[in-house]
C-alpha positions in Angstrom: 14.7 11.9 29.1 13.8 14.2 32.0 10.5 15.8 32.7 9.8 19.2 34.2 7.6 19.8 37.2 6.5 23.3 38.2 5.7 24.0 41.8 2.9 26.6 42.4 3.9 29.7 44.3 7.6 29.4 43.7 7.8 30.5 40.1 10.5 28.1 39.2 10.9 24.7 37.7 12.5 21.5 39.0 13.7 18.6 36.9 13.2 15.1 38.1 15.6 12.5 36.6 14.1 9.7 34.7 14.6 6.4 36.6 17.3 4.1 35.2 16.9 0.4 35.1 20.3 -1.1 36.0 21.2 -4.5 34.7 24.9 -5.5 34.1 23.8 -8.1 31.5 22.5 -5.3 29.3 26.0 -4.4 28.2 26.6 -7.9 26.7 23.1 -7.9 25.1 23.8 -4.5 23.5 27.2 -5.7 22.2 25.6 -8.9 20.8 23.0 -7.0 18.8 25.7 -4.6 17.4 27.2 -7.7 15.7 24.0 -8.3 13.8 23.4 -7.1 10.2 21.5 -3.9 11.2 20.3 -1.2 9.0 22.1 2.2 9.5 19.4 3.8 11.6 19.0 0.9 13.9 22.8 0.6 14.3 23.0 4.3 15.2 20.3 3.8 17.8 21.9 0.8 19.4 25.3 2.7 19.5 23.5 5.6 21.3 22.0 3.1 23.8 25.5 1.6 24.4 27.0 5.0 25.1 24.1 5.9 27.4 24.5 2.6 29.3 28.3 3.2 29.7 27.5 6.6 31.4 24.5 5.6 33.5 25.0 1.9 34.1 21.5 1.1 32.7 18.7 2.3 30.4 15.4 4.1 31.0 12.2 2.1 30.8 11.4 3.5 27.3 14.9 2.8 26.1 14.8 -0.7 27.4 11.4 -1.3 25.7 12.7 0.0 22.4 15.8 -2.1 22.7 13.9 -5.3 23.5 11.7 -4.8 20.4 14.9 -4.8 18.3 16.5 -7.6 20.2 13.4 -9.8 19.6 13.9 -9.7 15.9 17.1 -11.7 16.3 15.8 -14.4 18.6 16.1 -18.0 17.3 12.4 -18.1 16.6 12.4 -14.9 14.6 15.5 -15.9 12.7 13.8 -19.2 11.7 10.8 -17.2 10.5 13.1 -14.9 8.5 14.8 -17.9 6.7 11.4 -19.3 5.8 10.3 -15.9 4.4 13.5 -15.5 2.4 13.0 -18.9 0.8 9.3 -18.2 0.1 10.2 -14.8 -1.4 12.9 -16.2 -3.7 10.6 -19.0 -4.9 7.2 -17.4 -5.1 7.3 -13.6 -4.9 10.5 -12.2 -6.4 9.2 -11.8 -9.9 6.0 -10.0 -8.7 8.1 -7.8 -6.5 10.2 -6.7 -9.5 7.1 -5.9 -11.7 5.5 -3.8 -8.9 8.8 -2.2 -8.0 9.3 -0.9 -11.5 5.8 0.6 -11.4 6.5 2.3 -8.1 9.8 3.8 -9.4 7.7 5.6 -12.0 4.8 6.5 -9.7 6.9 7.7 -6.8 5.7 5.4 -4.0 7.8 2.9 -1.9 10.8 4.2 -3.8 13.3 3.3 -1.0 12.5 -0.4 -1.2 11.6 -0.4 -4.9 15.0 0.9 -5.9 16.7 -1.9 -3.9 14.5 -4.5 -5.5 15.2 -3.3 -9.0 19.0 -2.8 -8.6 20.1 -5.5 -6.1 19.4 -9.1 -7.0 20.2 -10.3 -3.5 17.9 -7.8 -1.7 14.9 -9.3 0.1 12.3 -6.9 1.5 10.7 -7.6 4.9 7.5 -9.6 4.7 5.4 -6.8 6.1 6.8 -4.3 3.6 6.3 -6.7 0.8 2.7 -7.2 1.7 2.1 -3.5 1.8 3.7 -3.0 -1.6 2.0 -5.9 -3.4 -1.3 -6.6 -1.7 -3.1 -3.4 -2.6 -5.5 -2.5 -5.4 -2.9 -0.6 -7.5 -0.3 -3.3 -7.4 -3.0 -5.9 -8.2 -4.0 -4.0 -11.4 -0.3 -3.7 -12.4 0.3 -7.4 -12.0 -2.9 -8.3 -13.8 -2.0 -6.1 -16.7 1.6 -7.4 -17.0 0.6 -11.1 -16.8 -2.4 -10.9 -19.1 -2.0 -12.2 -22.7 -1.4 -9.4 -25.1 -4.3 -8.7 -27.5 -1.8 -7.7 -30.3 1.2 -9.8 -31.3 4.7 -8.4 -32.1 5.1 -7.5 -35.8 1.4 -7.1 -36.4 -0.5 -3.9 -37.4 -2.6 -2.0 -34.9 -4.4 1.3 -35.0 -4.3 4.1 -32.4 -7.8 4.9 -31.2 -9.3 8.3 -32.1 -9.6 9.1 -28.4 -5.9 8.7 -27.6 -4.4 11.9 -26.1 -7.4 12.9 -24.0 -5.5 12.9 -20.8 -2.6 15.3 -20.0 0.2 12.8 -19.9 -0.8 11.4 -23.4 -1.5 14.8 -25.0 1.6 14.5 -27.2 -0.2 11.5 -29.0 -3.1 13.6 -30.2 -1.5 14.1 -33.7 -1.3 10.3 -34.0 -5.0 9.6 -33.6 -6.2 6.8 -35.9 -2.7 6.2 -37.1 -1.7 2.7 -38.3 1.3 1.3 -36.3 3.5 -1.7 -36.1 3.9 -3.6 -32.8 7.5 -3.8 -31.8 7.0 -5.1 -28.2 4.1 -6.0 -26.0 5.6 -6.7 -22.6 7.0 -3.4 -21.4 6.9 -2.4 -17.7 3.5 -1.2 -16.6 3.2 2.5 -16.2 -0.5 3.0 -15.2 -2.5 1.1 -12.6 -5.7 1.0 -14.7 -7.7 -1.4 -16.8 -6.0 -2.1 -20.2 -2.6 -1.0 -18.9 -0.5 -3.6 -20.7 2.3 -1.6 -22.2 3.4 -1.7 -25.8 6.1 -0.2 -28.0 4.8 0.7 -31.4 6.1 2.5 -34.5 3.5 4.7 -36.1 3.5 4.7 -39.9 5.3 7.7 -41.3 7.3 8.2 -38.1 10.9 7.4 -37.5 10.8 6.9 -33.7 8.7 4.3 -31.7 6.5 5.3 -28.9 5.0 3.6 -25.8 1.3 3.2 -25.2 -1.2 1.3 -23.1 -3.2 -1.5 -24.7 -6.5 0.3 -24.1 -5.5 2.9 -26.8 -5.0 0.3 -29.5 -7.4 -1.5 -31.8 -7.5 -3.6 -35.0 -7.0 -1.5 -38.1 -10.1 -0.4 -40.0 -10.8 1.7 -43.1 -10.4 4.9 -41.1 -6.8 4.1 -40.2 -4.2 6.7 -41.4 -0.8 6.0 -42.7 0.6 9.5 -42.3 -0.4 12.7 -40.5 
């Protein structure tokens, strides 16, 4: 952490050392933080600070500032807040987090945290990260769609709309337009953050394999419904 100063007329550079803040108690504070349950990147950073301290007898102003931000997370006050959040998450937010995490795993956002939520029952995301994941317009649509009452019950007949397949990711369903289908499931993980996104598994008449589709593409059967291609 040195900076370079060029002196006019000499054509050479001179390096001025960054001031070191010496404090013998820093060694104990660094060792104490290393005993905490740190994420890999934070632990690597603390180890680098410890090695720097061992060589220089202190830290630079910027190093000390960064360290104190990390240290503050493990103060008694912050630890008490963390326990409150953990209890609140388990009681009120865990189910919503799983629903949204499954959507993000498909859409490609927040995948680092979403993968932990979907695979590790004991994982609790930080409050700030949770709020960013869940309190946005896309997640709100996903939760609304998943929690809404399905318009079509399991084991009933539905009809695919004549407009299904207009978008690229649904193009393969164009041959099934107006096809009569059986509802096999009506609570699949949400795939699209749009209106009418409740997800169904249906079996089209005349087909041997079920497909997945959003509720907005389904309707009650009418006389135009087809039983085969």
